[in-house]
Structure formats: C-alpha cells, structure tokens
Backbone of each chain as ProteinMPNN parsed JSONL, in Angstrom:
{"seq_chain_A": "KNEVEQSPQNLTAQEGEFITINCSYSVGISALHWLQQHPGGGIVSLFMLSSGKKKHGRLIATINIQEKHSSLHITASHPRDSAVYICAVPENYGGSQGNLIFGKGTKLSVKP", "coords_chain_A": {"N_chain_A": [[49.885, 79.874, 181.986], [52.503, 81.297, 183.815], [53.786, 80.213, 187.001], [55.228, 81.186, 190.047], [57.456, 80.277, 192.569], [58.995, 81.056, 195.574], [61.669, 80.522, 197.874], [63.523, 80.737, 200.952], [60.59, 82.132, 202.648], [61.133, 83.959, 204.633], [64.231, 85.077, 205.951], [66.85, 85.1, 208.152], [70.035, 86.262, 208.838], [73.463, 86.284, 209.958], [75.803, 88.923, 209.848], [78.154, 88.654, 207.274], [77.627, 86.057, 206.531], [76.984, 83.56, 203.994], [74.446, 83.69, 201.642], [71.553, 82.164, 200.274], [68.888, 82.341, 198.041], [66.025, 80.915, 196.659], [64.281, 80.219, 193.576], [61.593, 78.95, 191.786], [59.902, 78.103, 188.771], [57.09, 77.527, 186.575], [56.634, 77.414, 183.804], [58.396, 77.339, 180.713], [60.795, 79.875, 180.017], [62.018, 83.004, 178.638], [63.682, 84.721, 179.946], [64.71, 85.532, 183.298], [64.018, 87.491, 186.173], [65.616, 89.112, 188.881], [64.761, 91.047, 191.601], [65.09, 93.761, 193.906], [63.596, 94.935, 196.784], [63.591, 97.712, 198.677], [63.543, 98.554, 202.209], [62.204, 100.992, 202.331], [60.47, 100.789, 200.237], [60.982, 101.134, 197.464], [61.682, 99.605, 194.281], [64.225, 97.795, 192.746], [65.878, 96.634, 189.891], [67.917, 93.829, 189.876], [69.111, 91.699, 188.417], [68.781, 90.409, 185.102], [68.454, 87.416, 183.619], [69.101, 84.801, 181.296], [70.443, 82.476, 180.98], [72.956, 80.374, 182.519], [75.116, 82.178, 184.586], [75.274, 85.243, 186.409], [77.109, 87.971, 187.739], [77.347, 90.533, 190.122], [79.136, 92.578, 191.905], [78.808, 91.571, 195.193], [76.729, 89.947, 194.698], [75.319, 87.113, 193.157], [73.724, 85.521, 190.53], [72.142, 82.621, 189.393], [70.902, 80.376, 186.884], [68.988, 77.56, 185.938], [67.798, 76.4, 183.189], [66.646, 74.028, 182.264], [65.791, 72.764, 184.605], [64.063, 74.658, 185.497], [64.682, 76.627, 187.457], [66.117, 79.025, 189.634], [68.717, 80.686, 191.434], [69.628, 83.098, 193.868], [72.493, 84.407, 195.165], [74.183, 85.79, 197.935], [77.219, 86.935, 198.845], [79.34, 87.28, 201.727], [77.48, 88.697, 203.462], [75.794, 91.744, 204.439], [74.417, 94.14, 206.742], [73.178, 96.146, 205.202], [72.201, 94.751, 203.088], [69.744, 93.905, 203.786], [66.504, 93.423, 202.849], [63.662, 92.912, 200.693], [63.702, 90.303, 198.441], [62.873, 89.605, 195.173], [61.668, 87.359, 192.794], [60.98, 87.147, 189.331], [59.165, 86.265, 186.393], [58.448, 86.17, 182.844], [54.998, 86.247, 181.82], [54.268, 84.447, 179.841], [56.123, 82.239, 177.689], [58.48, 83.98, 175.844], [57.162, 86.273, 176.265], [56.637, 89.79, 176.93], [59.188, 91.505, 178.743], [58.292, 93.062, 180.744], [55.733, 92.323, 181.346], [55.173, 90.642, 183.755], [55.217, 87.822, 186.009], [55.228, 87.632, 189.434], [57.116, 86.37, 192.203], [56.333, 85.899, 195.718], [58.252, 86.974, 197.213], [61.265, 87.121, 199.209], [62.025, 87.855, 202.415], [64.787, 89.274, 203.685], [66.863, 89.578, 206.436], [69.699, 90.895, 207.757], [71.771, 90.592, 210.401], [73.925, 92.596, 212.421]], "CA_chain_A": [[50.415, 81.012, 182.722], [53.582, 80.896, 184.71], [53.664, 80.349, 188.446], [56.555, 81.394, 190.625], [57.571, 79.95, 193.984], [60.271, 81.445, 196.166], [61.958, 80.019, 199.222], [62.481, 80.763, 201.969], [59.807, 83.372, 202.712], [61.88, 84.834, 205.529], [65.584, 84.612, 206.173], [67.667, 85.935, 209.027], [71.432, 85.842, 208.763], [74.455, 87.108, 210.621], [76.702, 89.606, 208.927], [79.253, 87.838, 206.782], [77.179, 84.753, 206.066], [76.639, 83.335, 202.588], [72.995, 83.574, 201.597], [70.97, 81.657, 199.028], [67.444, 82.449, 197.876], [65.667, 80.07, 195.531], [63.089, 80.558, 192.797], [61.18, 77.951, 190.802], [58.79, 78.553, 187.935], [56.407, 76.368, 186.004], [56.6, 77.427, 182.335], [59.651, 77.772, 180.115], [60.888, 81.328, 179.928], [63.143, 83.568, 177.89], [64.593, 85.348, 180.908], [64.205, 85.622, 184.666], [64.462, 88.717, 186.826], [65.717, 89.252, 190.326], [64.533, 92.425, 192.005], [65.289, 94.052, 195.321], [62.705, 95.981, 197.286], [64.177, 98.275, 199.882], [62.577, 98.795, 203.291], [61.414, 102.174, 202.008], [59.461, 100.425, 199.256], [61.393, 101.196, 196.071], [62.076, 98.338, 193.656], [65.364, 97.935, 191.852], [66.213, 95.418, 189.175], [69.282, 93.376, 190.143], [69.587, 90.884, 187.311], [67.923, 89.725, 184.161], [69.324, 86.389, 183.037], [68.426, 83.771, 180.51], [71.208, 81.234, 181.073], [74.213, 80.44, 183.226], [75.354, 82.903, 185.815], [75.688, 86.636, 186.351], [77.681, 88.434, 189.006], [77.475, 91.978, 190.279], [79.62, 92.791, 193.266], [78.665, 90.397, 196.059], [75.531, 89.234, 194.278], [75.472, 86.163, 192.055], [72.465, 84.881, 190.152], [72.307, 81.482, 188.494], [69.643, 79.84, 186.388], [69.016, 76.273, 185.262], [66.599, 76.455, 182.357], [66.035, 72.695, 182.186], [65.113, 72.477, 185.871], [63.193, 75.798, 185.791], [65.085, 77.023, 188.806], [67.154, 80.048, 189.725], [69.15, 81.032, 192.782], [70.326, 84.36, 194.096], [73.439, 84.247, 196.253], [74.85, 86.987, 198.447], [78.415, 86.571, 199.594], [79.751, 88.241, 202.755], [76.296, 89.545, 203.643], [75.944, 92.964, 205.238], [73.085, 94.648, 207.118], [72.559, 96.939, 204.141], [71.551, 93.821, 202.16], [68.402, 93.626, 204.302], [65.507, 93.871, 201.873], [62.883, 91.813, 200.126], [64.221, 89.908, 197.13], [61.723, 89.123, 194.41], [61.934, 86.696, 191.522], [59.872, 87.38, 188.409], [59.345, 85.679, 185.059], [57.384, 86.587, 181.932], [53.765, 85.488, 181.954], [54.358, 83.349, 178.901], [57.415, 82.176, 177.007], [58.59, 84.994, 174.806], [56.387, 87.448, 176.628], [57.354, 91.021, 177.263], [59.917, 91.444, 180.01], [57.609, 93.82, 181.782], [54.497, 91.624, 181.685], [55.824, 89.647, 184.591], [54.597, 87.165, 187.151], [56.165, 87.827, 190.52], [57.042, 85.599, 193.424], [55.876, 86.681, 196.859], [59.403, 87.629, 197.814], [61.988, 86.59, 200.372], [62.439, 88.962, 203.278], [66.099, 89.004, 204.254], [67.339, 90.46, 207.498], [71.08, 90.583, 208.097], [72.086, 91.182, 211.701], [75.359, 92.92, 212.588]], "C_chain_A": [[51.449, 80.541, 183.737], [53.201, 81.076, 186.172], [55.066, 80.371, 189.029], [56.504, 81.085, 192.114], [58.962, 80.339, 194.465], [60.422, 80.794, 197.529], [63.339, 80.486, 199.649], [61.674, 82.069, 201.885], [60.525, 84.413, 203.543], [63.231, 84.216, 205.81], [66.315, 85.608, 207.047], [69.081, 85.395, 209.032], [72.297, 86.775, 209.597], [75.36, 87.727, 209.56], [77.866, 88.697, 208.548], [78.834, 86.488, 206.223], [76.902, 84.756, 204.562], [75.147, 83.009, 202.525], [72.556, 83.046, 200.245], [69.453, 81.784, 199.089], [67.09, 81.716, 196.598], [64.37, 80.503, 194.871], [62.824, 79.44, 191.797], [59.979, 78.472, 190.031], [58.276, 77.376, 187.122], [56.473, 76.287, 184.476], [57.927, 77.935, 181.805], [59.657, 79.259, 179.837], [62.059, 81.746, 179.04], [64.146, 84.228, 178.814], [63.907, 85.433, 182.264], [64.804, 86.86, 185.315], [64.589, 88.504, 188.327], [65.637, 90.742, 190.651], [64.779, 92.558, 193.498], [64.344, 95.176, 195.711], [63.226, 96.436, 198.63], [63.119, 98.449, 200.953], [61.7, 100.017, 203.032], [60.393, 101.946, 200.911], [59.894, 100.43, 197.818], [61.88, 99.851, 195.564], [63.183, 98.611, 192.648], [65.618, 96.598, 191.171], [67.668, 95.065, 189.438], [69.871, 92.648, 188.932], [68.434, 90.538, 186.389], [68.807, 88.688, 183.492], [68.519, 85.318, 182.341], [69.198, 82.458, 180.512], [72.412, 81.468, 181.969], [74.196, 81.248, 184.502], [75.696, 84.352, 185.509], [76.152, 87.071, 187.727], [77.744, 89.945, 188.991], [77.856, 92.245, 191.713], [79.524, 91.515, 194.079], [77.439, 89.553, 195.707], [75.832, 88.346, 193.08], [74.112, 85.541, 191.781], [72.764, 83.764, 189.172], [70.932, 81.014, 188.043], [69.897, 78.508, 185.706], [67.716, 76.162, 184.48], [65.884, 75.104, 182.321], [65.243, 72.377, 183.448], [64.145, 73.58, 186.267], [63.443, 76.312, 187.208], [66.192, 78.07, 188.718], [67.493, 80.279, 191.194], [69.829, 82.387, 192.772], [71.205, 84.159, 195.322], [73.982, 85.618, 196.648], [76.049, 86.513, 199.262], [78.749, 87.676, 200.592], [78.625, 89.227, 203.044], [76.545, 90.668, 204.646], [74.556, 93.462, 205.613], [72.408, 95.469, 206.023], [71.932, 96.056, 203.048], [70.128, 93.488, 202.603], [67.369, 94.264, 203.392], [64.636, 92.676, 201.539], [63.406, 91.552, 198.724], [63.12, 89.166, 196.386], [62.203, 88.529, 193.096], [60.734, 86.933, 190.611], [60.197, 86.783, 187.047], [58.241, 86.202, 184.147], [56.17, 85.688, 182.075], [53.782, 84.265, 181.05], [55.722, 83.365, 178.237], [57.426, 83.199, 175.875], [57.82, 86.253, 175.117], [57.261, 88.648, 176.951], [58.021, 90.902, 178.624], [59.299, 92.316, 181.081], [56.312, 93.195, 182.201], [54.888, 90.401, 182.496], [54.891, 89.05, 185.627], [55.629, 87.162, 188.266], [55.989, 86.768, 191.595], [56.636, 86.512, 194.573], [57.033, 87.338, 197.602], [59.994, 86.879, 198.988], [62.476, 87.766, 201.181], [63.716, 88.575, 203.993], [66.435, 90.048, 205.3], [68.734, 90.007, 207.896], [71.432, 91.339, 209.371], [73.573, 91.469, 211.822], [76.002, 92.045, 213.658]], "O_chain_A": [[51.278, 79.527, 184.413], [52.417, 81.953, 186.533], [55.966, 79.67, 188.565], [55.626, 81.566, 192.83], [59.969, 79.997, 193.846], [59.446, 80.549, 198.239], [64.234, 80.621, 198.814], [62.033, 82.986, 201.147], [60.53, 85.598, 203.209], [63.368, 82.996, 205.899], [66.395, 86.796, 206.735], [69.292, 84.195, 209.21], [71.911, 87.904, 209.899], [75.636, 87.127, 208.521], [78.477, 88.056, 209.403], [79.608, 85.843, 205.516], [76.63, 85.791, 203.954], [74.654, 82.158, 203.266], [73.102, 83.42, 199.207], [68.821, 81.383, 200.067], [67.761, 81.868, 195.577], [63.484, 81.072, 195.508], [63.717, 79.032, 191.054], [59.143, 79.193, 190.575], [58.948, 76.353, 186.999], [56.378, 75.195, 183.915], [58.519, 78.852, 182.373], [58.634, 79.832, 179.462], [62.954, 80.957, 178.737], [65.334, 84.288, 178.5], [62.68, 85.408, 182.358], [65.946, 87.23, 185.043], [63.782, 87.815, 188.951], [66.336, 91.571, 190.069], [64.687, 91.587, 194.249], [64.292, 96.223, 195.065], [63.298, 95.666, 199.588], [61.926, 98.488, 200.649], [60.555, 100.055, 203.482], [59.541, 102.8, 200.668], [59.244, 99.788, 196.993], [62.426, 99.052, 196.324], [63.095, 99.519, 191.822], [65.576, 95.55, 191.816], [68.555, 95.897, 189.249], [70.98, 92.946, 188.487], [67.286, 90.394, 186.811], [69.806, 89.039, 182.864], [67.408, 84.978, 182.747], [68.667, 81.43, 180.091], [72.843, 82.605, 182.164], [73.367, 81.03, 185.385], [76.322, 84.658, 184.494], [75.651, 86.6, 188.747], [78.134, 90.562, 188.0], [77.031, 92.157, 192.622], [80.092, 90.49, 193.702], [77.161, 88.551, 196.366], [76.496, 88.752, 192.127], [73.432, 85.087, 192.702], [73.542, 83.938, 188.234], [69.93, 81.227, 188.726], [70.885, 78.339, 184.991], [66.662, 75.867, 185.044], [64.654, 75.05, 182.346], [64.161, 71.794, 183.381], [63.463, 73.453, 187.283], [62.531, 76.413, 188.029], [67.07, 78.01, 187.857], [66.656, 80.088, 192.077], [70.505, 82.769, 191.816], [70.719, 83.786, 196.389], [74.208, 86.484, 195.802], [75.903, 85.784, 200.243], [78.48, 88.852, 200.346], [78.79, 90.437, 202.89], [77.37, 90.562, 205.554], [73.603, 93.227, 204.869], [71.18, 95.48, 205.933], [71.214, 96.558, 202.183], [69.386, 92.85, 201.856], [67.358, 95.479, 203.19], [64.85, 91.571, 202.039], [63.537, 92.474, 197.919], [62.519, 88.225, 196.905], [63.024, 89.111, 192.387], [59.593, 86.921, 191.073], [61.346, 86.793, 186.604], [57.197, 86.637, 184.635], [56.295, 84.51, 182.41], [53.361, 83.18, 181.449], [56.399, 84.393, 178.224], [56.503, 83.267, 175.064], [57.82, 87.198, 174.328], [58.459, 88.524, 177.208], [57.485, 90.278, 179.54], [59.753, 92.3, 182.225], [55.814, 93.483, 183.289], [54.927, 89.28, 181.988], [53.921, 89.672, 186.06], [56.769, 86.741, 188.067], [54.875, 86.321, 191.87], [56.597, 87.734, 194.429], [56.827, 88.151, 198.503], [59.316, 86.107, 199.666], [63.254, 88.585, 200.69], [63.726, 87.656, 204.812], [66.303, 91.25, 205.067], [68.926, 88.869, 208.323], [71.394, 92.569, 209.41], [74.397, 90.672, 211.373], [77.195, 92.178, 213.93]]}, "seq_chain_B": "NAGVTQTPKFRVLKTGQSMTLLCAQDMNHEYMYWYRQDPGMGLRLIHYSVGEGTTAKGEVPDGYNVSRLKKQNFLLGLESAAPSQTSVYFCASSSRYRTEAFFGQGTRLTVV", "coords_chain_B": {"N_chain_B": [[69.057, 112.313, 185.436], [65.988, 110.997, 185.698], [64.595, 108.571, 185.467], [61.977, 106.526, 186.24], [59.15, 108.125, 187.304], [56.697, 108.54, 189.73], [53.62, 110.051, 190.571], [50.905, 110.909, 192.764], [52.936, 110.285, 195.754], [51.721, 109.441, 198.043], [48.308, 108.932, 199.009], [45.072, 109.527, 200.237], [41.846, 108.42, 199.869], [38.293, 108.851, 199.8], [35.694, 106.413, 199.769], [34.278, 105.969, 196.603], [35.29, 108.293, 195.507], [37.289, 109.749, 192.862], [40.453, 109.414, 191.171], [43.648, 110.099, 189.63], [46.63, 108.473, 188.873], [49.908, 109.327, 188.017], [52.442, 108.304, 185.832], [55.669, 108.798, 184.754], [58.263, 108.466, 182.395], [61.666, 108.831, 181.397], [63.234, 107.498, 179.594], [62.7, 106.813, 177.066], [61.259, 104.488, 176.685], [59.341, 101.856, 175.219], [57.445, 100.173, 176.401], [55.14, 100.224, 179.085], [53.895, 99.835, 182.444], [51.444, 99.126, 184.936], [51.338, 98.085, 188.242], [49.986, 96.475, 191.157], [50.638, 96.088, 194.631], [50.046, 93.971, 197.245], [49.763, 93.013, 200.698], [51.328, 89.905, 201.453], [51.078, 88.975, 198.915], [52.377, 88.634, 195.592], [53.538, 91.193, 193.316], [51.037, 92.366, 191.096], [49.85, 92.564, 187.779], [48.109, 95.293, 186.467], [47.277, 96.979, 184.212], [48.784, 97.411, 180.987], [50.974, 98.89, 178.525], [52.077, 98.859, 175.205], [52.912, 100.774, 173.584], [52.597, 104.208, 172.471], [49.301, 105.347, 172.646], [48.187, 102.822, 172.829], [46.758, 100.305, 174.901], [46.417, 97.609, 177.276], [44.733, 94.96, 179.064], [45.747, 93.625, 182.196], [46.337, 91.265, 184.778], [44.615, 92.008, 186.881], [42.449, 94.022, 186.142], [39.971, 95.21, 186.743], [37.997, 97.969, 187.726], [39.81, 99.897, 187.177], [41.18, 102.304, 184.891], [43.194, 103.194, 182.075], [45.472, 105.352, 180.313], [47.481, 106.244, 177.528], [48.586, 108.709, 176.191], [50.846, 110.079, 175.519], [54.154, 109.012, 174.771], [55.903, 109.02, 176.933], [54.35, 109.049, 179.202], [52.11, 107.385, 181.421], [48.978, 106.888, 182.522], [47.026, 106.026, 185.334], [43.767, 105.469, 186.23], [41.249, 105.743, 188.725], [37.946, 105.443, 188.803], [35.823, 105.269, 190.637], [36.589, 104.928, 193.66], [37.27, 102.082, 195.744], [37.404, 100.381, 198.935], [38.802, 97.982, 198.523], [40.725, 98.655, 196.754], [42.758, 99.744, 198.096], [46.151, 99.86, 198.336], [49.601, 99.419, 197.321], [50.869, 101.021, 194.587], [52.729, 100.421, 191.707], [54.544, 101.704, 189.032], [56.109, 100.74, 185.99], [58.658, 100.593, 183.453], [59.918, 99.46, 180.298], [62.267, 98.665, 177.7], [61.46, 97.538, 174.384], [63.246, 95.709, 173.62], [63.797, 93.359, 175.136], [64.89, 94.028, 177.679], [65.771, 94.848, 181.096], [63.253, 95.765, 183.491], [62.299, 98.959, 184.701], [61.457, 100.501, 187.704], [59.102, 102.697, 189.297], [58.911, 104.659, 192.368], [56.694, 103.997, 193.758], [53.238, 104.332, 194.817], [51.398, 104.916, 197.585], [48.219, 104.098, 198.294], [45.294, 104.71, 200.063], [42.025, 103.771, 200.641], [39.208, 104.869, 202.19]], "CA_chain_B": [[68.279, 111.23, 184.832], [65.017, 110.669, 186.726], [64.118, 107.205, 185.356], [60.518, 106.423, 186.298], [58.641, 108.965, 188.382], [55.267, 108.399, 190.004], [52.989, 111.04, 191.438], [51.59, 111.283, 194.0], [53.556, 109.193, 196.5], [50.742, 108.998, 199.035], [46.994, 109.544, 198.818], [43.943, 108.918, 200.946], [40.6, 108.708, 199.167], [37.055, 108.313, 200.352], [34.989, 105.512, 198.857], [33.504, 106.651, 195.576], [36.05, 109.374, 194.882], [38.116, 109.367, 191.721], [41.781, 110.019, 191.126], [44.549, 109.634, 188.572], [48.044, 108.342, 189.186], [50.713, 109.624, 186.845], [53.753, 107.692, 185.704], [56.448, 109.421, 183.687], [59.607, 107.898, 182.224], [62.493, 109.64, 180.492], [64.186, 106.582, 178.956], [62.182, 106.525, 175.724], [60.818, 103.099, 176.646], [58.065, 101.601, 174.545], [56.491, 99.459, 177.256], [54.896, 100.737, 180.432], [53.073, 98.891, 183.201], [50.965, 99.45, 186.271], [51.184, 96.929, 189.124], [49.623, 96.721, 192.543], [51.288, 95.183, 195.566], [49.254, 93.794, 198.449], [50.459, 92.162, 201.687], [51.231, 88.461, 201.267], [50.925, 88.622, 197.504], [53.349, 89.254, 194.701], [53.012, 92.265, 192.474], [50.117, 91.883, 190.063], [49.738, 93.509, 186.683], [46.776, 95.863, 186.306], [47.207, 97.275, 182.791], [50.069, 97.735, 180.42], [50.94, 99.548, 177.221], [53.252, 98.538, 174.393], [53.254, 101.931, 172.778], [51.699, 105.364, 172.561], [47.958, 105.147, 172.117], [47.725, 101.433, 172.993], [46.744, 99.772, 176.26], [45.867, 96.259, 177.362], [44.436, 94.543, 180.42], [46.598, 92.649, 182.851], [45.703, 90.234, 185.607], [43.58, 92.551, 187.774], [42.123, 95.331, 185.564], [38.647, 95.732, 187.088], [37.969, 99.164, 188.563], [40.88, 100.808, 186.754], [41.329, 102.616, 183.479], [44.516, 103.737, 181.783], [45.639, 106.034, 179.036], [48.868, 106.556, 177.159], [48.485, 109.684, 175.11], [52.222, 110.411, 175.155], [55.02, 107.855, 174.985], [56.586, 109.065, 178.21], [53.413, 109.07, 180.327], [51.101, 106.317, 181.515], [48.088, 107.304, 183.589], [46.127, 105.022, 185.906], [42.626, 106.14, 186.816], [40.234, 105.051, 189.514], [36.745, 106.261, 188.62], [35.032, 105.24, 191.858], [37.48, 104.139, 194.495], [36.706, 101.148, 196.713], [38.425, 99.963, 199.909], [39.616, 96.884, 197.981], [41.795, 99.232, 195.949], [43.839, 100.136, 198.988], [47.295, 99.077, 197.893], [50.732, 100.197, 196.847], [50.873, 100.925, 193.136], [54.025, 100.635, 191.074], [54.655, 101.823, 187.59], [57.394, 100.272, 185.468], [58.819, 100.725, 182.007], [60.993, 98.664, 179.724], [62.452, 98.716, 176.256], [60.904, 96.343, 173.742], [64.347, 94.813, 173.264], [64.046, 92.355, 176.175], [65.773, 94.525, 178.725], [65.191, 94.871, 182.42], [62.2, 96.743, 183.76], [62.644, 99.984, 185.674], [60.281, 100.75, 188.524], [58.951, 103.913, 190.061], [59.051, 104.513, 193.818], [55.446, 103.502, 194.335], [52.217, 105.226, 195.362], [50.613, 104.232, 198.63], [46.841, 104.592, 198.233], [44.361, 104.187, 201.062], [40.628, 104.145, 200.38], [38.474, 104.689, 203.454]], "C_chain_B": [[67.296, 110.688, 185.858], [64.568, 109.224, 186.648], [62.606, 107.175, 185.271], [60.032, 107.189, 187.52], [57.149, 108.8, 188.511], [54.797, 109.55, 190.879], [51.513, 110.712, 191.564], [52.257, 110.073, 194.649], [52.608, 108.622, 197.546], [49.402, 109.665, 198.714], [45.982, 108.778, 199.648], [42.668, 109.369, 200.232], [39.418, 108.207, 199.984], [36.413, 107.407, 199.307], [34.136, 106.315, 197.883], [34.228, 107.802, 194.903], [36.866, 108.834, 193.714], [39.49, 110.013, 191.845], [42.571, 109.415, 189.971], [45.963, 109.598, 189.098], [48.84, 108.546, 187.9], [52.051, 108.907, 186.927], [54.455, 108.339, 184.524], [57.824, 108.775, 183.626], [60.359, 108.693, 181.163], [63.515, 108.791, 179.751], [63.746, 106.175, 177.558], [61.746, 105.066, 175.581], [59.469, 102.963, 175.968], [57.009, 101.051, 175.5], [56.367, 100.135, 178.608], [53.829, 99.894, 181.109], [52.598, 99.536, 184.505], [50.739, 98.15, 187.038], [50.602, 97.394, 190.453], [50.285, 95.667, 193.42], [50.488, 95.156, 196.859], [49.979, 92.847, 199.392], [50.237, 90.687, 201.403], [51.068, 88.018, 199.835], [52.045, 89.257, 196.7], [52.722, 90.416, 193.963], [52.118, 91.67, 191.388], [49.889, 92.984, 189.029], [48.294, 93.983, 186.524], [46.484, 96.11, 184.824], [48.612, 97.526, 182.287], [49.883, 98.359, 179.036], [52.221, 99.214, 176.467], [53.622, 99.681, 173.472], [52.23, 103.033, 172.94], [50.359, 105.043, 171.921], [47.419, 103.735, 172.249], [47.782, 101.032, 174.448], [46.128, 98.379, 176.237], [45.661, 95.899, 178.827], [45.46, 93.538, 180.914], [45.78, 91.681, 183.668], [44.521, 90.762, 186.416], [43.118, 93.925, 187.291], [40.837, 95.98, 186.076], [38.743, 96.917, 188.055], [39.005, 100.205, 188.201], [40.761, 101.113, 185.26], [42.694, 103.272, 183.282], [44.489, 104.488, 180.463], [47.115, 106.303, 178.807], [48.822, 107.439, 175.919], [49.858, 110.118, 174.625], [53.116, 109.233, 175.516], [55.602, 107.852, 176.4], [55.656, 108.96, 179.411], [52.406, 107.932, 180.259], [50.255, 106.624, 182.737], [47.202, 106.146, 184.032], [45.002, 105.747, 186.62], [41.744, 105.206, 187.623], [38.995, 105.925, 189.441], [35.911, 106.368, 189.887], [35.748, 104.323, 192.842], [36.708, 103.281, 195.496], [37.788, 100.747, 197.698], [39.326, 98.837, 199.409], [40.761, 97.386, 197.106], [42.888, 99.869, 196.807], [45.036, 99.243, 198.7], [48.473, 100.01, 197.668], [50.83, 99.946, 195.341], [52.269, 101.264, 192.602], [53.86, 100.746, 189.572], [56.029, 101.313, 187.173], [57.45, 100.521, 183.972], [59.96, 99.834, 181.556], [61.073, 98.909, 178.228], [61.833, 97.47, 175.635], [61.992, 95.339, 173.404], [64.766, 93.924, 174.435], [65.072, 92.837, 177.185], [65.048, 94.512, 180.059], [64.095, 95.929, 182.498], [62.685, 97.711, 184.839], [61.369, 100.411, 186.397], [60.298, 102.155, 189.129], [59.009, 103.616, 191.551], [57.767, 104.051, 194.49], [54.537, 104.619, 194.824], [51.402, 104.435, 196.375], [49.227, 104.871, 198.673], [45.998, 103.903, 199.289], [42.966, 104.69, 200.717], [39.827, 103.828, 201.637], [36.966, 104.801, 203.236]], "O_chain_B": [[67.7, 109.995, 186.792], [64.183, 108.667, 187.676], [62.018, 107.73, 184.343], [60.464, 106.921, 188.641], [56.414, 108.905, 187.529], [55.49, 109.968, 191.807], [50.903, 110.28, 190.587], [52.15, 108.958, 194.139], [52.693, 107.443, 197.888], [49.352, 110.792, 198.22], [46.028, 107.552, 199.748], [42.452, 110.563, 200.024], [39.536, 107.258, 200.758], [36.575, 107.618, 198.105], [33.382, 107.208, 198.271], [33.817, 108.244, 193.83], [37.098, 107.631, 193.595], [39.663, 111.021, 192.53], [42.214, 108.375, 189.417], [46.444, 110.562, 189.693], [48.496, 108.016, 186.843], [52.706, 108.907, 187.969], [53.902, 108.419, 183.427], [58.472, 108.561, 184.651], [59.785, 109.16, 180.179], [64.55, 109.302, 179.323], [64.349, 105.298, 176.939], [61.847, 104.479, 174.504], [58.584, 103.807, 176.106], [55.835, 101.412, 175.421], [57.358, 100.564, 179.199], [52.969, 99.311, 180.449], [53.28, 100.38, 185.085], [50.054, 97.241, 186.569], [50.716, 98.564, 190.82], [50.468, 94.519, 193.015], [50.278, 96.191, 197.493], [50.726, 91.976, 198.946], [49.113, 90.257, 201.146], [50.933, 86.825, 199.559], [52.593, 90.291, 197.083], [51.504, 90.593, 193.988], [52.41, 90.609, 190.836], [49.756, 94.162, 189.361], [47.37, 93.172, 186.454], [45.561, 95.526, 184.257], [49.521, 97.818, 183.065], [48.791, 98.352, 178.467], [53.315, 99.279, 177.026], [54.546, 99.564, 172.667], [51.141, 102.822, 173.475], [50.293, 104.536, 170.801], [46.296, 103.468, 171.82], [48.73, 101.369, 175.156], [45.412, 98.016, 175.304], [46.313, 96.447, 179.715], [45.969, 92.715, 180.154], [44.664, 91.321, 183.295], [43.537, 90.05, 186.615], [43.373, 94.917, 187.974], [40.63, 97.176, 185.868], [39.461, 96.874, 189.054], [39.083, 101.263, 188.825], [40.301, 100.283, 184.477], [43.268, 103.832, 184.216], [43.612, 104.29, 179.621], [47.884, 106.552, 179.735], [48.992, 106.989, 174.786], [50.024, 110.483, 173.461], [52.842, 108.529, 176.488], [55.772, 106.788, 176.995], [56.128, 108.796, 180.536], [51.918, 107.569, 179.189], [50.757, 106.621, 183.861], [46.694, 105.386, 183.208], [45.251, 106.552, 187.518], [41.522, 104.051, 187.261], [38.994, 107.038, 189.966], [35.355, 107.426, 190.183], [35.542, 103.109, 192.852], [35.665, 103.674, 196.019], [38.97, 100.765, 197.354], [40.483, 98.74, 199.819], [41.663, 96.623, 196.76], [43.83, 100.464, 196.283], [44.949, 98.019, 198.807], [48.359, 101.228, 197.806], [50.867, 98.802, 194.89], [52.888, 102.252, 192.997], [53.133, 99.979, 188.941], [56.999, 101.441, 187.921], [56.42, 100.645, 183.31], [60.853, 99.499, 182.335], [60.101, 99.299, 177.581], [61.7, 96.449, 176.308], [61.696, 94.234, 172.949], [65.958, 93.757, 174.694], [66.019, 92.119, 177.504], [63.859, 94.203, 180.134], [64.027, 96.851, 181.685], [63.392, 97.321, 185.768], [60.336, 100.65, 185.772], [61.353, 102.715, 189.427], [59.14, 102.461, 191.954], [57.77, 103.747, 195.683], [54.995, 105.7, 195.194], [50.798, 103.414, 196.048], [49.08, 106.037, 199.041], [45.987, 102.677, 199.396], [42.755, 105.888, 200.527], [39.772, 102.685, 202.089], [36.194, 104.677, 204.186]]}, "name": "protein", "num_of_chains": 2, "seq": "KNEVEQSPQNLTAQEGEFITINCSYSVGISALHWLQQHPGGGIVSLFMLSSGKKKHGRLIATINIQEKHSSLHITASHPRDSAVYICAVPENYGGSQGNLIFGKGTKLSVKPNAGVTQTPKFRVLKTGQSMTLLCAQDMNHEYMYWYRQDPGMGLRLIHYSVGEGTTAKGEVPDGYNVSRLKKQNFLLGLESAAPSQTSVYFCASSSRYRTEAFFGQGTRLTVV"}
C-alpha cells in the first residue's frame, strides 16, 4: 500500500514569492494528483500527472517517477492562493484514480 | 452543470441515531467514492463503487454501509452513529478512463 509524505506541513509566504510544495510516495504509481482545499472546505483537482510537467496559469506540477517525488510550484503567489494543497496517489500501481491515498496536506498562507 | 452534489451539508446527530448522506453526480461517471477527513489526517476512503449495483470496502468501512442503486447516486449510511464518526465526509466521482476525481463540497457531521 502506498504511503504519501508532504512537506512542509505549513508554509507562510509574502505575496509575489515563488512557492514549492513537495510530495513523496513509496510505491510506483500510474499517476499522481494535486488537489486544493479552499478555506471553506471544498476540494478541487488541480493536476493529474504521470510524467514530466504540467502547467496551468501560475501553477506548475512536476513529477519524477524514478525518484517517486512530485513538486507543486506557485509562481507570483497571491493571497487568493491561500489554501491547503494535497497530494494523492492510487493505493496500488494501476489502481483506480479515485481509490487514492492522500497526504496530510500543506497549509499555505500568502500574506499581502 | 452541478458536478458532484452532497446533501446535507451539515448535520448533528445523537449517539445511536441513523442517517443517510446522499451523493449525486451528473457526469455519467462509473466510479464513486466516500471519504472522511479528520484533523491531522489525510482523507481516508470509506467505501467505493465501480458501477451501478456494486460496492466495495475502503480503508475505514466499519460502522458505515453504502448503496448504489442508480449510476448517478451513491448513498452512505450510518446505522448507529458514534462520536468517533464525527468528521467531514466527502464524496467523489471519476471516469474509469484514468481521469481526475471530482469532489463534492463536503458534509460536516457531528455526533454528540
């Protein structure tokens, strides 16, 4: 069964800073998910990636399958980026993309 | 396009009472999931379904039952609520074609 570790647990940044959140997992996977949980509680999927890099606006997600590691970067951070960012991987290789093991999340606070 | 809708959003139960949480999705997804989220822990899978009429246990199934009589609906039941079931519950759905998971807004349940 996969295990997921995220770092840091908490992160405070000033508006405009470049932010990196890391995720490591223990078992080979077919894809990795980055999710965002808003202060109000809703969860939104940001990325699902299985190799290389994906970019959406100011968000960039990278994955290194060999090292079992992924990073989520936020460029030019803004207070509206304040949220909990969660990494998740399938329970087993080839497992359903909804039967996921979740990290405990990184709470990001961006100060104006 | 509503996506994934959970009802109710909030509920307070007395120990021993029963209730059903409803999850509805309008994306024709095959897979549906129920998770619980507790402070200091990642989301954990309770039960899931890979299609109408089928359900399976996840990581923390004890004290819960589920049913999927229609493809678009996934019900989570608590037959005799316990304080340990105080949590935030999330429903999610995904296509079987390895796509991202879509989450509902969550149900905050308190058992007193």
